[in-house]
C-alpha positions, 0 to 999 in steps of 0.5 A: 646746143641741145643734146639728143637725150632731150624728149620735149619737142616744144623745146627742141623746136626752139633750141635744138641744133643751134648753139648761139655762142658759136655764132657771136651770141646771136639769139637767132640763127644767122642767115649765111647768104654766101655761095662759097667759103674761103680757106686760110691756106691751100692745104686747108682746102685740100683737107676739106675736099678730101674729107680730112677736115670739117668745114664748109666749102660751097653752099651746095655741099653745106651751109651753116644755116642749113646745118641748123635746120638739118640737126633740129629736124633730126632732133625732133623726129628722133632720128640720127641725122637730117638733110634739107632739099629745095622741095618735098619732091626733091626730097622724095626723088633723092631718096628713091634714086639713092635706094633704088636701081633698075630692076628693083621693085618698091611697094606703096600705100594705096594712095600717094601724092600726085607728083609722087605717083608721076615720079614712080611712073617716070622711074618705071618708064625710064629706069625699069623700077616697078611698083605696086600698091597695097591697102596695107590693112594686114600683115598677109596682104603686104606679104602677098604684094612683096616681090623677090626684088622689092627693096622699099616700102613707101608709105603715106600716112595719113594718105593724101587725100583720103586720110586713110591711116597705115599701121606703121609698127605692122608694116615695120614688122613685115619689112624687117622680116624681109630686110626691106627699108620703110620710107614714110611721108610724114607731111600731113602729121608733122613730127609733132603729131607722129614720129615714124622713126621711133616706131621702127621706120628707116627714113622720113620725108617731109614737104616742109612747105606745109606745116613745118614752114607753116606760113605759105612762104617757102618751098622745101623738103626734109629727110631724116634717117640713120647717119650713114644713109644721110651722109651718103645721100648728101655726098651722092644724090643731093650733091650730084643732082643738086636739089638743094635748099637755099640758106634763106629758105632754111632760115624761114623754116627755122623760124616756122619750126619754133611755133610748130607745137602751138600751131599744130594744137590749133589746127588740130582743135579747129579740125575736130570741131569742123569735122563734127559739124560736117558729119552732121550736115545733110550735104555730106555724103561721107567724112574722112577724118582720122579723129572720127570715132566712126572711122575704121582707122580711129584705133590706129590714130590713137596708137601712133599719132598725138592728135588726128591732124588738121586735114579733113576730106569729105564727099558731097551728095552731088556731082563734080560740078556741085563740088566746084560750086561749093568752092566757088562760093567760099569767101574766107576759105581760099581755093589753093592746093597746099596745106598747113598754112595759117589760112584754111584752104580747100581744093578738088583733088580729082582736078588738081593735086591728083589730076596726073593719076589716070581716072580709073586709078583715082577711083581705086584710090578713093579720089572721087569727083565729089571729094573735097579736101580742107586744110584747116587753118588758125582762124576762129573755128566759128568763121571757118564754119560760117563760110563753109555752111553757107556754101554747103547749103547751096547743094540741096 
């Protein structure tokens, strides 16, 4: 098994968290498709339930295939430990439920995934857990938004779907002065492009469905952080609420992780080319891409990301109906709300991923009716652009 001192992510994604000699020499991590595990004696079962002996009991509590995934994601994120869940939202909800109680407050980046927004509303209505949104552009602005009962700062960067970046080192500086934990949704970057733990953040969440899986065939979530927190999360929120990942899905993620670096390089190189072409197109009103030198967040991207990523958003010189016409005209590019797949995908955030957000709040978040979001795939960039260009040219 690779040790935690290794810093080369390209090797960790292939070897980390797995020793073939512990599994009969199997080069590929085996799929332990078992719901339960036997004990050699009644006394051994007692010891395992009491925590006096390591070993597996029941796959809701732990599984060898899942453990390999959890150890690998912790290694490549630079964290002490990891935990896998059945979906990205299972991961988000587990972390928030574990760290917050009635009467607490959390501060969020201004712009978050639509289902995370829905979860925050549910927590407010049912459990009296308040939240506010912040631009997080300056230390002063963040400090003004912090309440005496603020327990967490929750950050997406890049923000979905406006691609705004948050300076994580600045956020950490403010949070540490007030003993507040910083949680980062790192889905849009993947650990290949950005490692928030190494920047001082406390917990990192992924919708592993996206870049980590990479092939559009699995739903999963991942969390990494300090060992004490991950152990508590595993034995309380995850165990008792039960948002677990299946061994087969964990196996698919282990397979997907092996190609993460080379996939991300292609996603990012394609996105950079397409972004430049979009910026010069007369139909485009505004481009949202961290790699654009004219972006106000370009310096943040250079500081904390390896590449700008594979997501592009843009507004068109037209209406919601014009945006939908463009989408409907596409042939190669598929209409779908996910991201990070081999295929290039497009969606209309205001009526799809963020439709749960009230219209006035969407506008404040910058999610306009003429905004489209592209997840750039692994196809030849020339073919992606040919399809986009013919659709954009419909709008004069």
